[in-house]
N, C-alpha and C positions, 0 to 999 in steps of 0.2 A: 504494500500500500504506500509505503514511503517513497519507493522509487517511481510508482505510477504518478504520484503527486508531482515529483520532480519532472517527469516526462511532460505532464500537462503544463507545468510552469514554463518549460522550454518552448513548447508549441505556442503558448500565449505570447512569449517573448518574440518569437519569429513573426507571429501574426501582426504584432504591433508595427512591424516594418514591412508589411505586405508580402511576407515570405511563407505564409502558413502552408499553402499547398505544396510548395517546393520543399520546405523543410520536412513536412510530414511524410511525403513520399520517399524522401531520402533516408530519414531516420528509422523508418519502419524496417529497413533492410538490415539493421543492426540491433544488438541488444542495447538496453538503456545505458546512457552515459551520465555519470554524475556531473553536477555543476562544476564551475571552475574552482570552487573551494577545495575540491578533492583532486584537482590537477588532472581531470579527464581519466581517472581510473575506471576500469570496467566493473560492472556489477554482476554478481553471480546470480543467474536466473535459470529457469529450466533449459533455455537454449544453450547458454554457455556451459552449463553443467554437462549436457550431453555432447556438445561439440566445442571443446575448449579452444580450438584453434580457429573458430569461425570468425572471431573478431579480435584483432590485435591493434590496440590504440597506437596511433602515429603521433609522435611528439610534435611534429610540425603542423598537424591539423587540429588535434584535440586539446593541446595544452596552450594554444595561442588564442587569445580573444582580442577583439577590437572594441575599444571603448567608444560608445556613441553618446553617452551622457554619464552623469555621475552615478545613476542608479541602474543603467541598462547596458548589457553587453551582448554582442553578436559573435558567434564563433567564426573563426577565419575561414573554415572550409565552406561555409555557406556563401560567404562573399566571393570566394574563389570560384565556386561552382557557378554562381550567377554571372560572374565575369566571363567565364568560358562559354556559357550559353549565349551571352550577348555577342561574343566574337564569332561564334558559329553562325548566328543569324545574319550578321553583317557579311559573311563570306558566301551567302547564298547567291547564286547567279540568277539574276532576274532578266537578263537578256538586253538590258538597256544600253550596254556598251558594245553590242554586236553591230554588224554592218546593217544599215537601213535597207528595207525591202522596197524596191521600186515597183509601184503599181502601173499598169498600162495607161498611157496618156489618153487613149481613146475612151476608156471606161471612166476616167476622171472627168473628161469633158462632158460625157453623156450624163453623169451624175449632177454636174453643175447645171446643165440644161434643164434637168427635171426638177431641180429644187430652187431655181432662181426666183420664181414668183411665189413667195410664201411669207406669212407673218405669224407672229407668236401671240397667243391669247393667254392671259393669266387672270384667274378669278380674284376678285377683291376679298371675298370671304369664302375660303375653301371649305369651311364647315357646312355652308349652305349651298355651295355650288359644286356638285359632284362632277369630276372631270370626264368620266365616261358619258354621263348624261349630256354635258356640254358638247362633247365630241360628236354626238349624233343629232343634237337639237339645233345647234348654231347654223350648220349648212342649210337646213330646211328653213330656218328663220331668214337667212340671207337670200333664199330663192335660188340657190345654186345646186341643191340636191346632191346627186352623185358626181358632179363635176369636180368636187373638192375631195382631197385625201387628207385625213387628219391622223395625227399620232401623238400620243402622250409622252411628254419629256419629263426629265427630272425637275425638281423644285417647283412642282405644281404648275406646269406649263403645257400648252398644247400647240403644236405646229400644224397649220393648215397650208397645204400646197395647192396652188391653182394652175390651170392650164395656160393662162394668159395674164399679162400684166393689167389689161383692161378690166378683166373680171375681178382681180384682186383690188385694184384701185377703187372700183365702184363700192366695194364693201367698206374700205377705209373712209371714203368721202361721206358715206351715209351714217357714219358713227357719231357719237359713241353707242356702244351696244351693252345690253344688260342680259342677264340670265338668272332666273329664279329670284327676281326682285333685287338683285345686286349687280353693280357695274362690273364690266370686264375691261381689263387693260389690254389693248391691242396695239402692237407695234410691228412694223415691217421688219423682217429678219435681216440682221447684219451680223458680221463676225465680231463687231465691236460693241455689242450690247452691254449696257451697264445696269446695275441694280436700280439706280435712280430712274432710268427710263421706264421701268415697269411700275413706277409709282405715279405716273402722269396720264391723265385722260383728257383728250381734246373736247372742250365744251363750247357750244354756241351760247353766248350770253347776251341777253337784251339789256341795254343800259338806258334807263329812263331818267329824265330830270335835268339834262344838260341845258343850261341857259342858251337861248337861240343865238345871242351875240358871240358865244364861245363855241358854237357848233361848227367845227372844222375837222378835216381829216387828221391833221397833226394832233389836235386836241383829243380826238377819239383814240388815236394810237397811244398817246401819253397816258390816258386813263386806263387803257387795257394793260399797259406795261406795269401799272401800279397794282394790278389785280393778280398777275401771274405772268407766265411766259407767253407773250403776245405772238399770235401767228398771222392773223389777217382780219380784215373787216369787209363787209359788203356795203359800206357807206359810199354812196355815189356810183355804185355799179349799175351799168346799163342806163345811166342818166336819171335814175329814180332816187330821190332823196326823201326818206321818211323823217319827219320831225317829231313824231310821237316817241320813237325809240330808235336806237342804232344797235347793230349787232357786231360782235367781235368773237373770234375764236381764241380761246385761252387754253394752254396746257395746264390743267389744274392738278396739283399734288393731292393724291387721295388721302394723305395724312392730315391735310388742312381741313378745317370745317368750312362748309359752304356759308358764304355771307350774302345776305339778300339786300342789304343797304349799308352805305357808308357815307360819312360826311367828307365833302371835298371843299376846298377853299379856292375860289376863282377871284384872285386879287382881293378886293374888299367884300366880295359877296360869298356867303357860305350857303351851300346847297347840299341837300340829301339826295344822293343818287341811289336809285333802286335797280336791283339786278334780278 
């Protein structure tokens, strides 16, 4: 019982350093060993009694201990074994240093041709927007049906591949899009996509309340830039000018709350603009 208690104490010691499984599998191969107080002498138990030569303590392993703190010690052979395992893992050949494999240029060009017209869709609320349901529902919503191929990517994204740029661009122009009462972030695919780009949605916003004497194209652009990343406005397009409201497209960050009115200062005049 006394030696079993010491064995459990040693396992608790190793577990405190994250070595429980390693130490236990190693120590069970040998009879119990006393703590450092007895200088690593073996203990007579049924195994050593029947096979006295089964375990012979080695002075370089059992008698040397490494101090980790004032009250805790780790045997040197555990640290040595861990170091050897680490070296062996580092020596595993992963193939990264071998010669590169050249793929046929024709196949690469065909792949680029098939995937050049595509965009990435990302749900704003993945808990409410199932990716597989989006994959089948959005093409029907866009009216393209079987003309689009979709595939689920990592990081909660879906890639939709179109047969022509015209078909893809029409979907982007008619955005933004939503699914299951939540918005979807849709961006044309590029190799340089960033995380920030998948937090922005283009919104058409009506701006009401601009004083008539300040109603100019530059003023509208300036107001749009104060609201977000300004893209364009339809003010003055086709010779039609609406004085009731103007419209701008803003890339809105989905992490920002929607604001439906703000106070703007036009020289000495203060106005509340509604969006």
